[in-house]
N, C-alpha and C positions, 0 to 999 in steps of 0.2 A: 524535693518537690514530689508529691504523690501523683501517680498517673491514674487517670480515670479509664474505665473500659472503653476501648475503641480509640483512645488517644495514642499518638505515636510516642515512643520513648524520647525523652529529652536528651539533647546533646550536652556537651560540656558547659555551654553557656546558657542553658535553659531553653534553647530553641530546639526545633526538630532534629533528631539524630541524622547525621549525614549518611547518604547512600554510599555504599562501597564504590570506589572508582572502577570504571569500565563495566561492561556487561549490561547494566540496566538502562532503560530509557524512561524518563519521566513524562508520561502522557496523561497524568491524572488531572491536569487543569490547563487552561489557556489554549494556545495554538496546538499543542500536542493532542488535546482532547478532540479538537475540531478535525485534525488530520486523521485520527483513528475513526471518527464518525464518517468522514467522507470515504475512506477506504472501505468501511463496512457497507455503506450504501452501494458503492461500486461492486463489491463482492456479491451482494444480493441481486443487484440489477443485471450484471453480466451473467451471473449464474442462472437466474430465472430465464433470461432471454436465450441463453445457450441451451438450457434444458428443453424449452419449448421447441426451438429450432431443430435440435438433434432428434427429438421425438416425432416431429411432424413433417420436417422438410429436409431431412439429412441428405437425400439424393440430389437436391438442388444445388447445394454449395457446401459439401462436407468439410473442405479446408477452412472456410470462413467460420463455420459453426464450431469446429474443433478448436480453432484459435480463440474464439470467444470463451469457450469452456476453459482453455488454458489461462486466459486473462482473468477469469473469475477465480480460478485456483490461486493464481499469483496474488490477486487482491485479498483473498481470504488469508493466505499466509502472512502477507504484510500487515493486515489488520491485527491478527493474533500476535505477531512478533512485536509490533509497535505498542500494543497494549500490555503485553506480558513478558514475552520470552527474552528480549534483549537485543542488543545492537547487531550482533553478527547475522542472525536470521533476518532481521529487518533490512540490513544492508544488502544481503543477497537478494531478498525479495524485491526491493526497490531497484536494484541494478538489473535484475532479470526483466522487470517491468519496463524500465527505460530502454534496454536493448530491444525488447519485443516491440514496443511501440515505434521505435526508430526503424527497425527492419521491416516490420509489417507495413508501416506507413509508407516507406519508400517503395517496397514491392507493389503495394496497391496502387501507387501512382504510376510506376513504370510498366506494370502489366495488369491493367484492370480486368482483363478477361480471366485471370487466375482467381479473382475475387468477385464472382457474380452477385454476391450479397455482402453487405458490410460486416466487418467484425468490430469489436470495441476499439481496436487499434488501427483500423483502416483510415487512410488519409490523416494519420497522426491523431486520431480521435475526433475528427471533425464532427461526426454525428453526435458526439457528447461534448460539444463546445470546447474541444481541445483539452479538456480536463485530463484525459489519459496521458497527454504529453507533459502537462505541468505537474501532475500529482507525484510521479517518482522524483522529479527535481526537488519539489518541496519536501518530500520524505527524506531525500539524501541531505538536503540543507538542514533539516531538523536534526537528523542524526549527528551531523557535524557540529551543530550548535550544542547539542547535549554532550558530545565528547569534549568540546572545549570547556564547557561549564564544569565538567568533572575533573579537569586537570588541576593538580595542585598549583597554587600561586605562590 
């Protein structure tokens, strides 16, 4: 069977060639593509918000604004890792994100004075409809699903 330009190489039975086990994450279609898109939107939103706040209001709530910048960086790493790099980086990024939202969310409820302005992760992401709490869970579940799909049967 001849391959056309841009077409994936055929596997043994004429279907697409199998990806090597481990390492890669398929986010080229379906739920994986949506997950990458949401991470990308959150990286842009959190990054833009943090940049404006750090540039114009840093002295009002430096911890909150630096945490928003950290959240943006984590979202960016997760976006790139889920779209290209592979499972390990994505796993670390999603885990750091989940720990961050749980720790900052808890601290922002226990000591609101420490957070005079909200971060992306304040109150478990309440200002963002709790998406920051659910997103790393979905990311970790997606990575688990992909790992199970790659296991030999």
